[in-house]
N, C-alpha and C positions, 0 to 999 in steps of 0.2 A: 504494500500499500504506499502510495506517495503522500507525504506530509508536507504542508507548507508552512512556514514561519509567518505569523501574523505581523511581527515587528520587522522593521528594517533598520539599517544603520543610519539614523536620522542625521547625526553628524556629518556623515558622508554624503548622503543625498541632498543635504540642505547646506553644505558647506559655503556655497556662494550667496546665500541669503543674509540679509541683515538680521541682527539680534535686537530684540526689544524687551525691556524689562518692566515689569508692573509691580508696584508696592502693594501691600495688603490693603484691601478695600477698593483698589483702583478697578474701574470696568474695563475689561479687556474687549468685550463685545456687547453692544447695546441691542437688545431685542427689538426688531423692527427696523433696524438700521441697515444699510448696504455698504459694507466695507470693501468688498472686492478682494479681500485677504484671506488666505490660509495661514493658520498658525500651528506650528508644530512645537509641542512642548520639549523644552530642554531641561527644565527643572521647576519645581514648585508645586503648587496646588490651586486649582481654582474650583468655583462653586458654579453650577449651571442650574438656571431657574428658568421657568416658562409661566407666563401670566402670573408672577409672583410666587409660584410654587417651586421649591427647590426639588430638582429631579436627579441630582447627582453631583459628583465631584469627578475631576480629572487630575491625576497626579502622576501618571506614568510618562516616563520619557518616550518621546515619539508620538504621543496621542495627537491627533489633529483636530483642530477647531475651525469650524466655519465652512466645512466641506458642503453640507446640504444647501446652504445659500449659494455657493458657487455652482454646484452642479444642478440645482433647479432654477438657477437665475431668479432669485427672490430674495426678500429682506431676511436677515438672520431670524431663526425661530426661537432663539432663547438668549437669555442675558448670561454673560459669563463675567464673574468678578474673581479677582485674585484673593484667596483666603490667606496666602502668605506670599512672600516675595517670590515671583514666577518669572521665568525667562523663557522666550519663544524665538524660534527661527520664524521670520514672517515673509511669506510670498506675497508681496504687494500686488503683482500682477498674476494672479492665481492661474488664469487660463493659460497664460504663456509658460508659466512654471510647469503646469501639469503636461502641456504638450511636449516639453523638453525632458521630462522625468517619467518615463513608463513604469519604473518600479514603485514609484509613489502612487501612481493610478492604481496599480494592482493591490498595494497596500491599503489604500482608501477603499476600494471595492471589497476586499475582504473584511475590513473593519466594519463597514456597513452591513455586509452579509451577516457577520456575527450578531450586530444589534437587531437586524430583522429576525433572525432565528430566535433570539432570546424574547423579542416582543410577541412573536406568533406563539411561542410555548406559554407565554403569560396570558395571552388572549385565550388560548384553548383551555387553560386551566380556569379562568374566569367563566367562560362558557359553561364548563362542566358544574361549577358551583352555582350557577344561577339558573341552570336547565330547570324547567317546569315551575318556576316562580310565577306568581301572580302579581298584578299591579305594576308599579313603576319598576320594580326589580325584574319583572319579565321583560322589560324593554332592553335590559342590558345585552341580551343576545342580538337584537337587532342593531344596537349602537356598535357592538363589536364587530358584527358582520360588515357594517359600513366602513369600519376603519380598515379591514382587510381588503375589501373590494373598492378601494379609492380609483376613481377614474377622472383622468384630466383631459 
């Protein structure tokens, strides 16, 4: 069986990118904005929130931030704030960077596939939990179906 590493040598792939440092509490990306940038974590920890709800933290070297906005050509879907001093490689012209770095494209695709896999497992679990429920809880099944079957 062939196994693929999810991580890449981010310092090697991003050696030509500028470095940007963020102090604790500083906003890295504002939800609803369009930065046009991809950020690759070098060190630190950031908190990710959407609509004011914290949805996670990013602290692993090489994690990418801003890819959904770039790939879908839409505003950033989440707010990212430094929880501690954080350092990123920044691709200010994300599209040009991606066109010249195929290994990064594959890395991002695998990272997104991992997130989709986790999300669909969670959706399946929720559907199992609320199967056969009456009233407003019975609508959970329909709402989850709409999330999985998004059409654009």
